[in-house]
C-alpha positions, 0 to 999 in steps of 0.5 A, a space after each residue: 538412573 545409575 545405581 551402585 551397590 557396594 558388598 562385602 558378602 552377598 548371595 544371589 538372592 540378595 543381589 536379585 532382591 536389591 535389583 528388583 527393588 531398585 527398579 521398582 523405585 526408579 524404573 526399568 531403565 535403572 542401571 546397576 553396577 556392584 562392587 565388592 570386597 569380601 576381605 573387608 568383612 572377614 578381616 573385621 570379623 577377626 579383628 572384632 571391629 573394623 579396622 583402618 584398612 578394611 575401612 578405607 578399602 570399603 570407603 574407596 568402593 564407595 568413592 570409586 562408584 561416585 567417580 564412575 558416575 553413580 547417581 545413588 549408592 548403596 551400602 549393604 554391609 551392616 558392619 560398614 555403617 559407621 563408614 558410611 556415616 563418615 562418607 555422607 557429608 562428602 557424598 552430600 557435597 558431590 551430589 551423590 546420595 549414599 546410604 546404608 541398607 539398614 537406614 530405612 528400616 531403622 527410620 521406619 523402627 524409630 517411627 513406630 517403636 518406643 523400644 526395640 529388640 536388636 537382634 544380631 549374630 555378629 556384635 560388630 553389626 549389632 553395634 552399627 545398627 544400634 547407632 543407626 537406630 539412635 541416629 534415626 531417633 534423633 532425627 525424628 526427635 524420638 528416643 528409642 530404647 534399644 535392647 541388644 541380643 546376640 543369637 548364639 549356636 545358630 551356625 548349624 541351623 537353618 529353616 525352621 530351626 534357625 527361626 526358632 532359635 532367633 525367637 528363642 534368644 530374642 524372647 526375654 527382650 521382646 516381651 518389653 519391646 514393641 519390635 524386633 529389628 533384625 541387624 543383618 540382611 542375611 537374617 531377612 529370610 527369618 522376618 515373616 516367621 518371626 512375625 507370625 511367631 512373636 506377634 511383634 513388628 519385625 524390621 529387616 533391611 531388605 524391606 526397605 533398602 532404598 528408603 532414604 535414597 528415594 
């Protein structure tokens, strides 16, 4: 089994965690090939949206992975969820499933919650994941009410201080929500503590990254 993983930003922790989850699902003989274009993320962050040039470059990485013989392709950048959705019909034709890392968590959140607080640091990621939540809800014929919340003043924070700030930002929206969705994979480290602090279901992209490919 050949699995391609497409990145913009990445950390050793994310790369290692995805490799372990891929091995769990497909067996120890899984071959992982990574592709990356950090500039696509940086340009989109500056522009405030995913413009044609970074979208095309990122799509090119997915196409290259398919041409290189990947059996499955996982996109890890939640900025690029719309790019992935646009490519999926072609990928289906090519016989290679392609998914965005947030699809699994959105599918589970849509199946378990009537309403969610969607927490993000980047509005681009928040908007993309909101569309994924809507799409997954529609597939299940369930309406999911999404309350978007931007976590602000977090750049200098880490550890417990970051978790506390996330909880503070999400508190009002969570009061009337069944669960909390963390839009970006980089927020995953806060998930367990947020479950303890809020008493709510908390969904993060790294929980079930390959769920819609399995």
